[in-house]
C-alpha angles and dihedrals in degrees: 000000000000093000093055090050091049090049092051090047090055091048088053090050089051092049091054087047091055092046091054090048088052092051091051092050093046092049090054096038096047092053090047091053091049094049094047095044098045096044092047093047091047091050093050091045091051091050090049091049092052101039104024094217128208120261092261092056092044088051091053092050091047095051093043088054092045093049097047091046090049095046090049090050092051094046100042101031118017096041095057089045092051094048092048099052102030109026107031098052090060095050112045090159090067090052089047091051092048092047092046090052090060091055115057092201091058108033110146096342094093093050091045093050091049090050091051091048093049093046101037095107095056105037103055095236118154109270092217093051091050091048091048091049093050092047091051091054092043089054090056096046099037093093095039125098106205093198092065088071092062112101128214091192095115092052093047092051089054095051096085090051091050093050091046090051092050092048094048092047094045092049093049094053095032099055102030122070089188092058090049092049090047090050089051093051090046092054092044088046096155095057124092118235131193116252112269117272126233088251131032124200134218106196127186133229091010113180109006143156117228138175121257115270092018118136120235135194118209114204120192124190113192121202119204136053116356114275134188099204138034127191120224118193120197135170132176129201094270094054125081097210143018118278117221121224120187110215130194121208123253126235088275090054094248121130113224134192124179124208103197100195122009113207101166140030108278137199122204143169139174128237136187115183103309095339111102131181128224116278111256128199130221106200114203121209130176121258120227114266138173116262100175129013129185134180124199108202115199115180120206112284094240092063091065091220121139126246114256137193131213128189128214092354118102097180108113131197112178143127121278111273094034113143115230118199113196124199126170143170122219132201092234138042108271132220096185141002132180144169109243115203125200092235090066097261118131123194114196117221125220108253125210115169107299094347130085131181140173143136143229139183122241112244100165147322112324147143128233144171134198116248117201127189121190126209092269091056097254118141131204110266125224096004116200114262116225128198129227115206109191114201106204123218098257120221115262122262125226128184124185101221095178131051094024095181143021109305143191118249111247121234089256089069088230126118119197114218122196117190138179115207128178138173135167095243110013143274141281101193149359119199137180113214120196142163136179101252102174134027141145086235102068091196092068095055111110125210098192127059119244114220123221120188112229118213114239141138108278097187097067124083097218130021144148117242121204116190130174107211114205113205096177093109091059089067093217123192132211110289095023117133129206119200116206146162136179123234129195128197126202125218099248105153094176103058097012129263113309121215138219126181140184122244118271116275129197121223110196128196099225126213118235090253091053092051093053093042092052094048091047092050093051091049091050088053090051091048091050093049089047088055090051092048090050091052090050091048092052089049090049089050091058092048091051091051091049093049090047092055091047091052095057097110139127092234114113097208126063119239122236091249091053092050090052093051091049091049092049090050091053093048093049090050091050090052090052091052090049091053089050090053091050090050089051090056090049090050090051091052091052091048093050091049093051091044091050092052093042091235099149138050117254091253094052091043090053091053090048090054091050090051091051092049090048091052089047092054096048091098103060128197089246090059092050092047090050092051091046091049093051093048093049101041103032096103093055097036122122123222096254093050090045091052090051092048090048089051090050090049091050089054091049090048091051089050091047092050094048090049091053090049090050091048091053094048094047091046089056090054093048090049088060092053089044091053089052089051089050092051092049090051092048092050091047091049093048090049091052091049093049093049089050090047090053092055093046093047092052094065100026126122122214095273091050091047089056088056091046090052088061090051090049088055088057090050089052090057090051091050090053089048089052091055091047092051090047090057090047090053090055090051091053092047100046094075090057111073095190090061121098093252095159091055091049090049092051089050091051090051090050092051091050091047092056090062092206097169090055092047090049091052090051090051090053091052092046091052093049089049092047094245094144100168095050090048091051091050091053091045091052091049091051090049090054089047091054092048089052091046092049090052092047092050091050090052089048088051091052090047092052092050094044094046092052094044095046092048091046093052093046092049092045093050089053091051091048089052091051091049093049089051091049090050092053092048090049090049092053092046091049091057092050092048093047092050096040125105114261089222094054119102092232091201093152093049089049091052090048091050092049090050091052089049092050092048087050088055089057091049090050090051090051090051091048090052091048091049089060090064107037145032090222091089104086128197090244091063092053090045094053092050089045090052088050092053093047091051091049089055090050089050090053090051092050090048090053088052090050090242100143096170093054092043090052091051092049091049089051090052089049090051091050091050091051092050090049090053091050090049092051091051092049088053090050092051091050091051090049090052091051093047092045095049095091097106100277092146127202127087093320091057092048092051092048093048093048092047091050093049090047089056092049091049092050091053089048091051091049093054091047091056091047090054092049091057092069097038119105095183094285123082122216122224089260092051090049090054090048090049089054092053092049090051090053090052090051089051090051091052090049092051090051091049091049092049091049090049090052093049091047091054094045091051095043093244098115091096089061091063110080093195120086100240091187091058091042088054091052092052091052088051091055090051090050090051092050090049091049091054093045098247096159103171143118092274090061090051092049089052091052093046089051091051091050091048091054091048092051091047090050091051092050094045093053090055098036103039089121096030121121125168115238118194127182129180129207136197111264120251133184110259126182100165119109114230124222123235116253128250122352111345121203131181097239110141123207120207098198120087128207093248094053092075091054094045091052092056095046098053109118104046105269126185119282093246091054092047090052089050091049092051090047091052094048091047090058108030140355 
């Protein structure tokens, strides 16, 4: 078994040996065939190129080459292959002999052993000896590889010759067109070829198919003698004959001709002398192009925008996420189509014949073109590039309109939020986020924000959202702070909702002290700004006076410098008016804040509102129109007109300045009343805290009392603040002499005497030491002190209001009396002027008119002083007096011009203006009486009550006289019933008089009333008795008139107890200057005249005594 394996192993070794011998033979033989074949073919081609043989000769050469190449192939290739696969396998001994000869240690031993092994059965040799001999040989050859003895030396030696042959042949045919042509003729040996021309041509691109409008370069290389020119002939389908082009060679010797845009199929050839190239054909075919092109643009559904289409326009402007559907039609059948984007992305389109379609979604700005490829492989050239402009869904925008800063929480525990939100496509949500960020109770502080969805219209793109946020459920305490912001989300369904939020705001629960401190600070800022405006106004006044002096010239035209100065004055005045309007807005904000937090009493709040309105009306429409007129017409304005406008502006500035002064003075007075309101609130708040502390102390354990002691320390601070604010009130009041300063001082002494801070400190110590009863007693004492202080402050508040109102009415009645006297004097002077001779000098009348005007100036000054203290002085009053003064000046001018008629008319107008001013003041007094009739007490109350009763008595007397007209001594049943009603009215008046008398005595004011009210009551009782018995006669009427006269005298005496008429006369002077009206003038007209009230009361023909009483009443009060 081992011997057979060893034998097969040797046979395998021999087979590998023969294979290697075959490879060596083939390596040598293959190279020999290549060398012989290539060299022989090159030789025959060279001969053909040189001699250009006939077909017979070329056939002989061809077959010789073919025979030698085939013989070499049989000898060097096929014979070794045949021997290897057909001879060697049948004679292994030959292989063994050949292999053994290559190894000296083997020689013929291998062949001999194999012969013995193959012949052992027929020769009678010992099997063991044969086996031993074979094994001995096997042992020697087992490690030998017979193929390693085969040498490739012959083949390796031939490699350089083979490579040289290939190089020579390749160069010959590669660089020589003649050799290539000769080789072609040799291969096609049986074909006849024309004799070679003097020149041969190598033309590129030869026959070619190109797309229409393509450019093409024809290159011609001519072989032969050197030439300077070459003729190119070409003709397309549209041309009848060839066109000759004469070409010159380039530096490289190549002739070139460019066809920039081929439209039709073209034939061409080259020619030099008689040598002519073949005719080549350029076949033109159409490139694919787009005939129709349509885009369907579908925006995202959430935008609410409609889908649109556009034709033959690939430029797209749409929002990100928009779906674009593309469809097109080509002129040729397509094999492929795609959308090529500049960012490198390619989207294939679905092709069907000449159509293509597809879609894509916009993700951003881009550029693209459409690439078409037809079935022949041609693509569209220079495709149009289209742009994609992606409009992104912008984030929403949110603005907190109100509040625009950190705010204090109103007492209502509600915060109004006003927002403006906008987005390009709509919203998905609006949320308020809040957290308690600061509190004395650390447990209530929140770290995370709590969201609250706000209701609003999500479908709109821009809207204002007003939301009233109630914080009552948070149970906030003083000093707590809530941090909040508002966040809006848009409805972007492509990239997800985007958010925008306001900044974080802080909402603080203010203490009472903080509320008053903030209001006071803002008012001080307003007071400071008012002072600055007043200083600027005074500076502007000086500038106006200076410019007015400079403009006094005889020149008609204004100089450029004068125009500039006037323009600057107008601009400065406009800036002052703008500042006043801004201050008015600030005042309104302060007022709204105080009203919202209920910081002031209704009376003080009403005055604050009047002050705000007065500041708002400082800049009148007349002022604005004057400024506008000057700005628009200044360039064309003449000197006289400019001087008049400047004078008007000076009057407006004076009015503006006086209004600012009045505002400042009235604000100081209101601040006093405000401070009193503050003190009342503080006392009330302290009282509430003390009462609460008493209840908590009553049931408190020691731990709780320690906590209450800390609260008591806070109360002590508030007590000290109360004393400090009381002193500040005194400081504010001391500069105003008409204020009840003594009463305020007494109240301050009372507060200091109470020693509330010391008591509070004792309570704190008692609570810490556990002395509950002592602490409660002191708390109760402090509570009583605060109640007493609150009452005293309310009385002080009433005194302030009464003092101001009484003084106002007294001053106003004095002014009314002066105006009535001036009106009478003007009426008398009017009669003299009207009846005087036009030729008379009228010097006395002119002096009288000037005296009346000067006295009117004094009255105007009194009214201006009164206006600094009260809101009762209206702009209409000042305007009427200003009109009267202006008409008096006009009357003086007419008198100087000896125009009696015009002077009389002017004096009549002046008298009417005076009467109108008196009437306006009477109305104001009546309104003050009505507003002050709410039980304030004091002298004002007495005056009002007496005036009201006098009015009722006058109406009663009037009806009694009417009833007497139709009485013939006997009363009808109807008259008796009417008499009973009148008697009841008289009884009612008597009861009111008795009640007023009682109040006057109890308040110690009865001595201020000069009339004997007890006697007046008895006289009324006598009248009542006469009316009850039916004594309707003249005696009864006289009694009633006497009662009315005493009541009117009492009313006048209460108001004029300190009143004395001062009259002063001046020497008359000639005056031509018009005078401005004082204070803030407005154009309100009043239809009712002073005399209408009197005429109304006198309709019906009453007795002379009663008419005198009526006039007397209307002259004093309404």
